[in-house]
Structure formats: C-alpha cells, structure tokens
C-alpha positions as CSV (number, residue, x, y, z in Angstrom):
1,M,-0.5,13.0,-22.9
2,I,3.5,11.8,-22.9
3,M,5.2,14.2,-20.5
4,I,8.6,14.2,-18.7
5,N,8.8,15.1,-14.8
6,S,10.8,17.3,-12.8
7,N,13.0,15.8,-10.0
8,F,12.8,15.5,-6.6
9,Y,15.5,15.8,-4.0
10,G,17.9,13.0,-2.7
11,G,16.7,9.5,-3.5
12,I,18.7,5.7,-4.3
13,H,18.8,3.7,-7.4
14,P,18.7,0.1,-5.8
15,E,18.8,-3.1,-8.5
16,D,14.7,-3.3,-9.2
17,S,14.9,-7.1,-8.8
18,K,11.5,-7.0,-10.9
19,T,12.6,-9.5,-14.0
20,S,11.1,-12.4,-12.3
21,T,7.6,-11.4,-11.9
22,N,6.7,-8.0,-14.3
23,T,5.8,-10.2,-17.5
24,K,4.0,-13.0,-15.4
25,K,0.0,-12.4,-15.7
26,I,-2.1,-12.3,-12.6
27,L,-3.2,-16.0,-11.3
28,N,-6.1,-16.3,-9.3
29,L,-5.5,-18.3,-6.1
30,R,-8.1,-20.7,-4.9
31,P,-9.9,-19.3,-1.8
32,P,-8.5,-20.4,1.4
33,K,-10.3,-23.2,3.9
34,K,-9.8,-21.2,6.5
35,A,-9.4,-17.2,6.7
36,I,-8.1,-15.0,9.5
37,I,-9.7,-11.3,8.8
38,P,-7.9,-9.1,11.3
39,L,-10.5,-6.2,12.5
40,L,-7.9,-3.5,11.8
41,Q,-6.2,-3.3,8.5
42,H,-6.5,0.2,8.1
43,T,-5.5,3.6,9.7
44,G,-7.8,4.7,12.6
45,T,-10.2,2.6,14.6
46,L,-10.6,-0.8,15.4
47,C,-13.8,-2.6,13.5
48,E,-16.1,-4.1,16.1
49,P,-17.3,-7.7,15.1
50,L,-20.9,-7.8,13.2
51,V,-21.2,-11.7,13.8
52,N,-21.0,-13.9,16.7
53,I,-19.3,-17.5,16.7
54,G,-21.3,-20.2,14.8
55,D,-22.7,-17.4,11.9
56,I,-22.9,-18.3,8.4
57,V,-21.7,-15.7,6.1
58,K,-21.1,-14.9,2.5
59,V,-18.5,-13.6,0.6
60,G,-18.5,-9.8,0.6
61,Q,-20.7,-9.7,3.9
62,K,-19.8,-6.6,6.2
63,I,-18.3,-8.8,9.7
64,G,-16.8,-5.6,11.1
65,D,-17.6,-1.9,11.6
66,A,-16.8,0.8,13.5
67,Q,-18.6,4.6,14.5
68,A,-15.8,6.5,14.0
69,F,-15.0,8.7,11.0
70,I,-11.3,7.4,10.4
71,S,-12.2,3.6,9.9
72,A,-13.1,1.3,7.4
73,P,-15.6,-2.2,7.4
74,V,-14.3,-5.6,7.0
75,H,-15.9,-8.1,5.2
76,A,-16.2,-12.0,4.8
77,T,-13.6,-13.2,1.8
78,I,-15.3,-16.6,2.1
79,S,-18.4,-18.2,2.8
80,G,-18.7,-20.7,5.4
81,K,-19.2,-20.2,9.4
82,V,-17.4,-18.3,12.2
83,A,-15.6,-20.5,13.9
84,D,-14.0,-18.0,16.5
85,I,-13.1,-14.6,17.0
86,C,-10.3,-14.0,18.7
87,P,-6.5,-12.3,18.9
88,M,-4.5,-13.6,16.1
89,L,-1.0,-12.4,15.1
90,H,-1.2,-9.6,12.6
91,P,1.8,-9.1,10.0
92,L,2.5,-5.5,11.5
93,G,4.0,-7.3,14.9
94,T,0.7,-7.4,17.3
95,K,-2.6,-9.4,18.0
96,V,-5.3,-8.0,16.6
97,I,-8.9,-9.7,16.9
98,S,-9.8,-11.5,14.3
99,I,-13.0,-13.0,12.9
100,I,-12.2,-16.8,11.7
101,V,-14.2,-18.3,8.8
102,E,-13.9,-21.7,7.7
103,S,-15.3,-22.2,4.3
104,D,-18.4,-24.0,3.3
105,G,-16.6,-24.5,0.0
106,A,-19.5,-23.0,-2.0
107,D,-17.9,-19.3,-2.3
108,T,-21.2,-18.0,-2.4
109,W,-21.4,-14.1,-2.4
110,A,-23.5,-11.8,-0.8
111,I,-23.3,-9.1,-3.1
112,E,-25.5,-7.9,-6.3
113,E,-24.4,-9.1,-9.8
114,T,-25.9,-5.8,-11.8
115,K,-23.3,-3.2,-12.4
116,R,-23.8,0.4,-11.6
117,E,-23.6,3.3,-14.1
118,W,-20.9,5.4,-12.1
119,K,-21.7,8.6,-14.0
120,T,-25.4,9.2,-12.6
121,I,-24.5,8.9,-8.7
122,E,-23.9,11.7,-7.0
123,P,-20.4,12.4,-5.3
124,E,-21.3,11.9,-1.4
125,Q,-23.0,8.6,-2.5
126,I,-19.6,7.7,-4.0
127,K,-17.8,8.3,-1.1
128,H,-20.6,6.6,1.0
129,I,-20.2,3.3,-1.6
130,I,-16.5,3.6,-1.4
131,R,-16.7,3.8,2.6
132,E,-19.3,1.1,2.8
133,A,-17.1,-1.5,0.3
134,G,-14.2,-1.0,3.0
135,V,-11.8,0.6,0.4
136,V,-8.3,1.9,1.7
137,G,-5.5,2.7,0.5
138,L,-3.5,0.2,-0.9
139,G,0.0,1.1,-1.6
140,G,0.8,0.1,2.0
141,A,-0.5,2.5,4.1
142,A,-4.2,1.5,4.2
143,F,-5.6,5.2,5.0
144,P,-9.5,5.3,4.7
145,T,-10.3,6.0,1.0
146,H,-13.5,7.7,2.1
147,V,-11.9,10.1,4.5
148,K,-9.1,11.2,2.0
149,L,-11.9,12.4,-0.3
150,S,-13.4,14.2,2.4
151,P,-11.3,17.3,2.8
152,P,-12.0,20.1,4.7
153,E,-13.9,23.0,3.1
154,N,-10.8,25.3,3.2
155,K,-8.8,23.0,1.4
156,K,-9.4,23.7,-2.4
157,I,-8.3,20.4,-4.2
158,D,-7.4,21.1,-7.8
159,T,-5.7,17.7,-9.2
160,Y,-6.2,14.1,-8.5
161,I,-2.8,11.7,-8.5
162,L,-2.6,8.5,-9.2
163,N,0.5,6.3,-8.2
164,G,1.7,3.9,-10.5
165,A,5.4,4.0,-9.8
166,E,5.8,1.3,-7.9
167,C,9.4,2.1,-6.9
168,E,9.9,-0.8,-4.6
169,P,12.6,-3.2,-5.4
170,F,10.6,-6.4,-6.2
171,L,7.4,-5.8,-6.4
172,T,5.6,-5.6,-9.6
173,A,1.5,-5.8,-8.6
174,D,0.8,-2.7,-9.5
175,H,2.9,-2.8,-12.9
176,R,0.4,-5.6,-13.6
177,L,-2.8,-4.5,-12.7
178,M,-2.2,-1.7,-15.0
179,L,-0.9,-3.9,-18.0
180,E,-4.1,-6.2,-17.7
181,Y,-7.2,-3.7,-15.9
182,A,-6.2,-0.4,-18.0
183,K,-9.8,0.7,-18.4
184,Q,-10.8,0.0,-14.5
185,V,-7.8,2.2,-13.2
186,V,-8.5,4.8,-15.4
187,A,-12.2,4.5,-14.6
188,G,-11.7,4.6,-11.0
189,L,-9.8,8.1,-11.5
190,K,-12.6,9.4,-13.3
191,I,-14.7,8.2,-10.3
192,L,-12.0,10.0,-7.5
193,M,-12.3,12.9,-9.6
194,K,-16.1,13.1,-9.4
195,A,-16.3,12.3,-5.8
196,T,-13.9,15.1,-5.2
197,N,-15.0,17.8,-8.1
198,V,-11.6,17.5,-9.2
199,K,-11.1,18.6,-13.0
200,K,-7.8,17.1,-13.5
201,G,-6.2,13.9,-13.2
202,I,-2.3,12.5,-13.4
203,I,-1.1,9.0,-13.7
204,G,2.3,9.0,-12.6
205,I,4.3,6.2,-13.9
206,E,7.9,5.1,-13.4
207,R,9.9,4.8,-17.1
208,N,11.1,1.3,-16.5
209,K,7.5,0.4,-17.3
210,P,6.7,1.4,-21.1
211,D,4.1,-1.4,-21.5
212,A,1.9,-0.2,-18.6
213,F,2.4,3.4,-19.6
214,R,1.3,3.0,-23.3
215,K,-1.7,0.7,-22.0
216,I,-2.7,3.7,-20.0
217,A,-1.8,6.3,-22.2
218,D,-4.4,4.3,-24.9
219,E,-6.9,4.1,-22.6
220,I,-7.0,8.0,-21.7
221,N,-7.2,8.6,-25.6
222,K,-10.5,6.9,-25.7
223,E,-12.0,9.4,-23.8
224,P,-9.7,13.1,-25.0
225,D,-12.6,15.4,-23.4
226,V,-11.4,14.1,-19.7
227,N,-8.3,16.4,-18.6
228,I,-6.3,13.3,-17.3
229,N,-2.7,12.8,-18.3
230,V,0.0,10.1,-18.1
231,I,3.3,11.1,-17.2
232,S,6.6,9.3,-16.9
233,L,8.7,9.4,-14.0
234,K,12.3,9.1,-13.6
235,V,13.3,5.9,-12.0
236,K,14.3,6.7,-8.5
237,Y,13.5,5.2,-5.0
238,P,11.3,6.8,-3.5
239,Q,9.5,7.8,-6.7
240,G,6.4,6.5,-5.2
241,A,6.3,8.0,-1.9
242,E,3.1,11.0,-2.3
243,K,5.3,13.9,-1.4
244,Q,8.2,13.3,-3.9
245,L,5.5,12.1,-6.5
246,I,4.0,15.5,-5.9
247,K,7.1,17.8,-5.8
248,A,8.1,15.6,-9.2
249,L,4.4,16.1,-11.0
250,L,3.4,19.3,-9.9
251,K,6.4,21.1,-8.5
252,R,4.8,22.1,-5.1
253,E,6.6,20.8,-2.0
254,V,4.1,19.7,0.7
255,P,5.2,22.0,4.2
256,S,6.8,20.0,7.1
257,G,4.1,18.5,8.9
258,G,1.6,18.8,6.1
259,L,-0.4,17.1,4.0
260,P,-1.3,16.6,0.2
261,M,-4.2,18.6,0.4
262,D,-2.2,21.4,1.9
263,V,-1.0,21.9,-1.6
264,G,-4.0,21.3,-3.5
265,A,-3.5,17.4,-4.5
266,I,-5.0,14.1,-3.1
267,V,-2.6,11.0,-4.1
268,S,-4.2,7.4,-4.5
269,N,-2.3,4.1,-5.6
270,V,-3.5,2.7,-8.7
271,G,-4.7,-0.7,-7.2
272,T,-6.7,1.6,-4.7
273,S,-8.4,3.1,-7.9
274,F,-9.2,-0.4,-9.2
275,A,-10.7,-1.1,-6.0
276,V,-12.4,1.9,-6.0
277,Y,-13.9,1.0,-9.3
278,E,-14.8,-2.2,-8.2
279,S,-16.8,-1.1,-5.5
280,V,-18.7,1.6,-7.6
281,V,-19.4,-0.3,-10.6
282,E,-19.2,-3.9,-9.9
283,R,-20.5,-3.5,-6.3
284,K,-17.7,-5.6,-4.7
285,P,-16.4,-4.8,-1.6
286,L,-12.7,-5.0,-0.8
287,V,-12.4,-8.9,0.0
288,E,-9.1,-9.7,-2.3
289,R,-6.0,-7.9,-3.5
290,I,-2.8,-8.5,-6.1
291,V,0.2,-9.6,-4.1
292,T,3.7,-10.0,-5.8
293,V,5.3,-13.2,-4.0
294,T,9.0,-13.0,-5.3
295,G,12.2,-13.4,-3.5
296,E,15.4,-15.4,-4.1
297,G,13.8,-17.7,-1.7
298,I,11.0,-18.9,-3.9
299,R,10.9,-21.2,-6.5
300,N,8.5,-19.7,-8.9
301,P,7.7,-16.2,-8.0
302,Q,4.1,-15.3,-9.3
303,N,1.5,-12.2,-9.1
304,L,-1.5,-13.5,-7.2
305,R,-5.0,-12.5,-6.9
306,V,-5.8,-13.2,-3.1
307,R,-8.5,-13.3,-0.7
308,I,-8.1,-11.2,2.2
309,G,-7.4,-13.5,5.0
310,T,-5.4,-16.2,3.1
311,P,-2.3,-17.4,5.3
312,F,1.1,-16.1,3.6
313,S,2.1,-19.8,3.6
314,N,-0.9,-20.7,1.0
315,L,0.9,-18.1,-1.2
316,I,4.2,-19.4,-0.9
317,E,3.1,-23.1,-1.4
318,A,1.2,-21.8,-4.7
319,C,4.4,-20.7,-6.1
320,E,6.1,-24.0,-5.4
321,G,7.3,-23.4,-1.8
322,V,11.0,-21.9,-0.9
323,K,14.4,-23.3,-2.6
324,E,16.3,-23.5,0.5
325,E,16.5,-22.5,4.3
326,I,14.6,-19.1,4.8
327,G,16.5,-16.0,6.1
328,K,13.5,-13.7,6.2
329,I,10.1,-12.9,5.4
330,I,8.9,-9.5,4.5
331,M,5.4,-8.2,3.6
332,G,6.2,-5.5,1.0
333,G,9.4,-4.8,-0.4
334,P,13.2,-4.8,1.3
335,M,13.1,-1.0,1.3
336,M,10.1,-0.3,3.5
337,G,8.9,-4.1,4.0
338,I,8.1,-5.6,7.5
339,V,9.7,-8.6,8.8
340,Q,7.5,-11.7,9.7
341,R,8.2,-14.1,12.2
342,T,6.2,-16.6,10.7
343,A,4.5,-17.1,7.6
344,D,0.9,-17.6,9.2
345,V,0.0,-14.6,9.4
346,P,-3.0,-13.4,6.8
347,V,-2.7,-11.0,3.7
348,I,-4.5,-7.9,5.2
349,K,-5.6,-5.2,2.8
350,G,-2.0,-3.5,2.6
351,T,-0.2,-6.8,1.9
352,S,1.4,-5.6,-1.5
353,G,4.0,-8.2,-1.8
354,I,5.6,-11.2,0.3
355,L,9.3,-11.1,-0.2
356,V,11.0,-14.6,0.8
357,Q,14.8,-14.1,1.1
358,T,17.4,-17.0,1.9
359,K,20.1,-16.7,4.5
360,D,22.7,-16.0,2.0
361,N,20.7,-12.7,1.0
362,V,20.3,-11.5,4.6
363,C,23.3,-9.2,6.2
364,D,23.7,-10.2,9.7
365,E,26.8,-7.9,10.0
366,P,26.7,-5.8,13.0
367,E,26.5,-2.4,12.9
368,E,29.7,-0.2,13.4
369,C,30.6,3.2,14.6
370,C,28.8,6.5,12.4
371,I,32.0,8.0,10.2
372,R,30.3,11.1,9.3
373,C,30.2,10.3,5.6
374,G,27.1,12.3,5.3
375,N,25.5,9.7,2.8
376,C,22.5,9.4,4.6
377,A,21.7,13.4,4.5
378,K,22.7,13.3,0.3
379,V,19.6,10.8,-0.4
380,C,17.4,11.8,2.0
381,P,14.4,12.7,0.2
382,M,13.3,14.6,3.3
383,K,16.0,16.8,3.4
384,I,17.0,16.1,7.4
385,L,19.8,14.6,9.2
386,P,19.6,10.7,9.7
387,N,22.7,10.2,11.5
388,V,22.3,13.1,14.0
389,I,18.9,12.1,14.6
390,T,19.9,8.4,15.1
391,N,22.7,9.8,17.7
392,L,20.1,11.8,19.4
393,V,17.5,9.1,19.6
394,K,20.4,6.4,21.1
395,N,21.0,8.9,23.6
396,D,17.2,9.4,24.8
397,R,17.2,12.7,23.5
398,F,13.7,12.8,21.9
399,E,13.0,15.9,21.8
400,H,15.8,17.2,19.9
401,A,15.6,14.5,17.3
402,K,12.2,16.0,16.8
403,E,13.6,19.4,16.2
404,Y,15.9,18.1,13.9
405,G,13.0,16.3,11.9
406,L,12.3,13.0,13.5
407,L,8.7,13.1,12.6
408,D,9.1,14.2,9.5
409,C,10.9,10.7,8.6
410,M,9.0,8.9,5.8
411,E,10.9,5.6,6.8
412,C,12.0,5.0,3.0
413,G,15.3,3.4,4.4
414,A,17.0,5.5,1.6
415,C,19.6,6.2,4.6
416,T,20.1,2.6,5.7
417,Y,20.7,1.5,2.3
418,V,23.9,3.8,1.6
419,C,25.4,3.8,5.3
420,P,28.9,2.1,5.1
421,A,28.8,1.3,9.0
422,R,25.7,-0.7,8.4
423,I,23.6,1.3,11.1
424,P,19.9,0.4,11.0
425,I,19.0,3.9,10.9
426,V,15.5,3.5,10.1
427,Q,14.9,1.4,13.1
428,Y,16.2,4.0,15.4
429,I,14.0,6.5,13.9
430,K,11.1,4.4,14.4
431,Y,12.1,3.7,18.0
432,G,12.3,7.3,18.2
433,K,8.7,8.0,16.9
434,T,7.0,5.4,19.2
435,K,8.8,6.8,22.2
436,M,7.6,10.2,21.1
437,S,3.9,8.8,20.6
438,L,4.0,7.5,24.1
439,R,5.0,10.8,25.2
440,G,1.8,12.4,23.5
441,A,4.1,14.5,21.0
C-alpha cells in the first residue's frame, strides 16, 4: 500500500505556507442572499439558460445546459427567484452571461433524498449521471468529467489516478477533504474506475500530508481486494500537474501535444472524486465546493464549503475580513492563480482558493533584462526554454516561439519564481498563446 514514487524533471520548492489552514476543519458557509451563477464554469461550450427572469428555482435544479459534448450544465445553488440573466464579471477576467438568483431563505432542494447503490449502475449510466450533475475537474482546469471518462476506443486506459498532491502553496482544501471525507473520496475513485472499466487505481499524496495519507490508506484497506494503491509523493512543485504526476507515478512520459490517455492513464482531482460520489450516490449536482480562504491579508484563514455563485466578499467576511489594505486578491494559489479586480466576483466550480495578499507581500519592482542565467530552463518541468520563448514573443515571432515549445508550457510559474531579473515569463507566454489562438494555430 505504501510506496515512494520516482521523480520528474525540474520543479521548485517554494515555501508551502499551509500551516494557517491545514489543521482547520471545513466549515459550512451560510448560503448567500444572492447567487451569481455564470453559464460558463467549464472548459467547452457556453450553456444556454433554461429559466427565465421571474422563475422560481430550487437548489440542484438545472438552470443552464448546452447540446455540445464538451460542456457541463449548471444548477441553481440557492432556492428563490431568478432576478436577472445578464453579463456579469467572471473570475477569469471577462464578462459571462450569468443567472442571478435571489434567495427566498428556505434553501429548498430539488433532489431526491434516497441514496443510490453505485455498484448496480452500468458504466454508461454512471457517465450520464456525472454529466447531468455538472461535474467538472475541481483541480482548476474545470474540464467536464464525463468527457474525460469517454476516451476514444483506440486509447486503452489501464490506470486511473487521483491527484491528492495539492502542491500549490497556501491551498489546503484537498488536504482537509481527504482527512474529513476519505471514505467518499475512495468510493468516488471506485465509481470512476467502474465508469471507465479500469482495474488499477492510484491516489498520489505529497509527503507533507501524512495524516491524509494514513486516512486514505486506512479506507483503502477496508476493501483490500480492490486494486487501489496510495503513493507517497515527493514534495516538489508542480507535483500535482497531471503530466508530472503520471511521470512520477507510472514512469510514463506524455508526448508533446499529447494527453494522459495517450499513455494509458486518466487523472482526476480528489475533489472531483468526491463530487462524483455525491452525484452518483447522493443524487447531488455540483452546487458547492470547498475553498481555502487564506493569505497574509486574511484575519482568520479557513477552509469553507460554499455554494457556487457566492461572492468572494462573503467568504472574506466569513474569515473576519482583511487585516490591512489589500495588495492583491487571487483566485487559486500564488503560482497559477488569477488576480481579481474585485471581490464581488462569484465562486465558480474551479475556485480552489482565495488568496488575499497585503501590499507588503506584492512585488512591484520592474523587470530587468534577461541575464541568460538559465535558471528558468533548469526548473521547467516541460523541458522547454522559457527565456528563449519569452524573447521571441516580445519580438512578435510567435511561430518561432511555437517551435521552441510555446504551446507545451503548462503555465506553472516555476520559471517566473526563479528569475533574478523579475521577468513575468508566464505572462509573456500566455500572451503568445493568445496570439497563436487568434491566428488559428
């Protein structure tokens, strides 16, 4: 059951900054008085609204959907009246058509209370349930889970991996989930394995979470005839990136431009596994998630279970507000998170954390010229040359940047972290990718 993994190329060791929340139990945040529910909370096609202004909705009622395969429906997260359907600011920085629900205070649910026995459900039906529940990857990418469970017939999957690494500094939502809901996480993996007809499962957990490792291992041992192992991972960022996780756990390398299924694996976050359990067994759509609210600017950091659509400001207030003037609000962690213009944006399915930094913790020094030290190349887990790509992007040579691996970059931020010239390398790479996408590359 207990194994030690091999390694992957590159990576860094930033201070994990998890001690302010890793021992704090998950608290349930009161449903908001108003929920802002974007119709795009996933990779794929925007949903169309299934309700009209003035309609009365219940918690768990489907209120948005799309016919496209790569999409995921959205559901009402509070009960009440649809007050408006209009563009609202989204945490990803754009405006997205959103359904605004005003609470009636009753929190009435639309789902059945009886549980389902997942072992009697056929794989295709499991996928359908997961799709209808709007389950997406909760590690950040928000890729629709039912799509991930449906690889082409020529892609033979032999291993299903659950990512419990949570290598991003400050975040502890997955850690607490594994501690408090180990049974559901492991059961979710078994459901995912049945849906994909995979006989081998692995749960990877970094060594800095020994308590979660023991909890998961104890749960697996209750059913020893199932081929699931929990593996201890070295503490190194970005250990939780799926290509690096596959390399560390299976010693298989996903090819450039490839996907995990190209090497016989599927990877999901432990939070996704929990959501799968809730959707299949509890009949509960994805209407809430666990969010770590933390950072030097938060008075009382916490792990909160919150309804999707709750404004960030509600979560910050629930943590006793901010200590001093805010420097930055980031959705996610400091390495791959997205800076927010306001705390009035809503929690979405991909919101794993809210990091509030004070002005003293924000670096505002200007970038300098690259000194060609090579640090960025040494730590790049994708084995590309970030400094060369950055220089090409600065000079609008996007096709050449692509040849050097522009599109292979996973935007982990390790290069920016080690750059002595303070060059925002990832920002340049994101800009280059945007330009390439506009050109149809």
